[in-house]
Each structure stands twice: as C-alpha cells, then as structure tokens.
VMD Tcl script that draws the C-alpha trace (Angstrom):
set ca {
  {-33.40 51.25 38.41}
  {-35.97 48.90 39.33}
  {-36.24 45.49 38.13}
  {-39.94 43.98 37.81}
  {-40.48 40.39 37.96}
  {-44.26 38.84 37.28}
  {-44.77 35.13 37.85}
  {-40.80 34.71 38.62}
  {-39.61 35.92 35.41}
  {-38.53 39.45 34.79}
  {-40.26 41.40 32.37}
  {-38.91 45.35 32.71}
  {-36.30 47.35 34.18}
  {-37.68 51.01 34.65}
  {-35.46 53.97 35.88}
  {-38.83 55.96 37.02}
  {-41.48 53.43 37.79}
  {-44.78 54.98 38.55}
  {-45.67 54.23 41.60}
  {-49.33 54.48 42.97}
  {-51.35 53.79 46.33}
  {-54.92 53.34 47.12}
  {-56.64 56.17 48.67}
  {-59.74 55.74 51.67}
  {-61.84 57.26 48.16}
  {-61.15 53.96 46.30}
  {-59.32 56.14 43.95}
  {-55.46 55.40 43.22}
  {-52.58 58.69 43.60}
  {-49.14 58.77 42.25}
  {-46.48 58.84 45.28}
  {-43.14 57.74 45.98}
  {-41.55 54.35 46.45}
  {-41.99 54.40 50.28}
  {-45.94 55.08 50.31}
  {-46.38 52.84 47.12}
  {-48.57 50.09 47.10}
  {-48.62 49.38 43.03}
  {-46.73 50.28 40.41}
  {-48.33 51.05 36.47}
  {-46.45 49.66 34.10}
  {-47.23 50.41 30.45}
  {-51.21 51.63 31.53}
  {-51.37 48.13 33.85}
  {-51.68 48.57 37.44}
  {-49.66 46.15 39.33}
  {-49.90 45.25 43.11}
  {-46.07 45.16 44.76}
  {-45.39 42.26 46.64}
  {-45.21 43.04 50.38}
  {-47.28 46.10 49.91}
  {-50.82 46.51 51.09}
  {-53.50 44.97 49.04}
  {-55.01 47.39 46.57}
  {-57.56 44.81 44.93}
  {-57.62 42.51 41.59}
  {-54.09 43.20 40.31}
  {-51.49 40.79 39.49}
  {-48.67 41.26 41.85}
  {-45.13 41.85 40.68}
  {-41.82 41.55 42.88}
  {-40.30 44.69 42.73}
  {-36.05 44.68 43.19}
  {-33.60 47.49 43.04}
  {-31.00 47.15 40.88}
  {-27.32 49.02 40.02}
  {-26.83 50.85 36.76}
  {-23.72 49.05 36.72}
  {-24.88 45.55 36.82}
  {-27.79 46.48 33.85}
  {-25.29 48.14 32.05}
  {-22.55 45.34 32.32}
  {-25.44 42.58 31.28}
  {-26.45 45.08 27.58}
  {-22.87 45.02 26.96}
  {-22.69 41.28 26.80}
  {-25.65 40.99 25.62}
  {-24.31 43.31 22.46}
  {-20.63 41.16 22.55}
  {-22.35 38.12 21.84}
  {-24.60 39.77 19.45}
  {-21.22 40.81 17.23}
  {-19.99 37.38 17.94}
  {-23.35 35.82 16.17}
  {-23.01 38.69 13.28}
  {-18.86 37.67 12.73}
  {-19.70 33.88 12.91}
  {-22.56 33.87 10.68}
  {-20.74 36.36 7.86}
  {-17.69 33.86 8.34}
  {-20.17 31.21 7.16}
  {-21.20 32.45 4.75}
  {-17.92 33.92 2.86}
  {-17.17 29.77 3.41}
  {-20.17 28.76 1.47}
  {-19.47 31.30 -1.35}
  {-15.97 30.25 -1.82}
  {-16.78 26.55 -1.28}
  {-15.06 25.21 1.56}
  {-16.47 23.76 4.50}
  {-15.47 24.02 8.05}
}
mol new
graphics top color blue
foreach p $ca { graphics top sphere $p radius 0.5 }
foreach p [lrange $ca 0 end-1] q [lrange $ca 1 end] { graphics top cylinder $p $q radius 0.2 }
display resetview
C-alpha cells in the first residue's frame, strides 16, 4: 500500500497506484514502481518526488505503508465514531429525561 502526500498533507492511500513514465517521444506509458516517474490518481497526473521531471505537474511524495498501519488507523477512526455516537445518544436521552450533566 502507498500513501501520497501533496503540499505536505496526506491526500490518498492506494493499494495499486497507476505508475507512469515519460517515453522519448513525449508520451506516457504504464510501468512498474521501479521505472515510475509519475503516478495517475483519479485521472490526474502527478510527478513523484525525487524521480526525473516529467513536465508541468504537481509533485507528490510517495511512501510505502504497511497494511497493519492503515488497518489500525481505520479501526481507531471507527472506534472514535462509535464513541461519538454513544455520547450523542446519551446526551439525547438525558435531555429527554430532563436530566442535566
């Protein structure tokens, strides 16, 4: 899995990014990570930081991340959302019963 950063902010994580490189004729072709100069994300082309320049495209920083890290973050977000929901329901119940915190 790969995480991509744009302007120092994480903006997407992908299992299988679409890697590209620029050919001598100026056209792009699909390639593997080792040959990649850029990546296409949501139909937008980006240059990968520290790779040869491919033209006037925004540069992204690419970082490999483990599945475990991503799953842990998703589980934490779900846990946080569950806590918010329970707290919200408790507050509604207390209001309905006319109780104050």
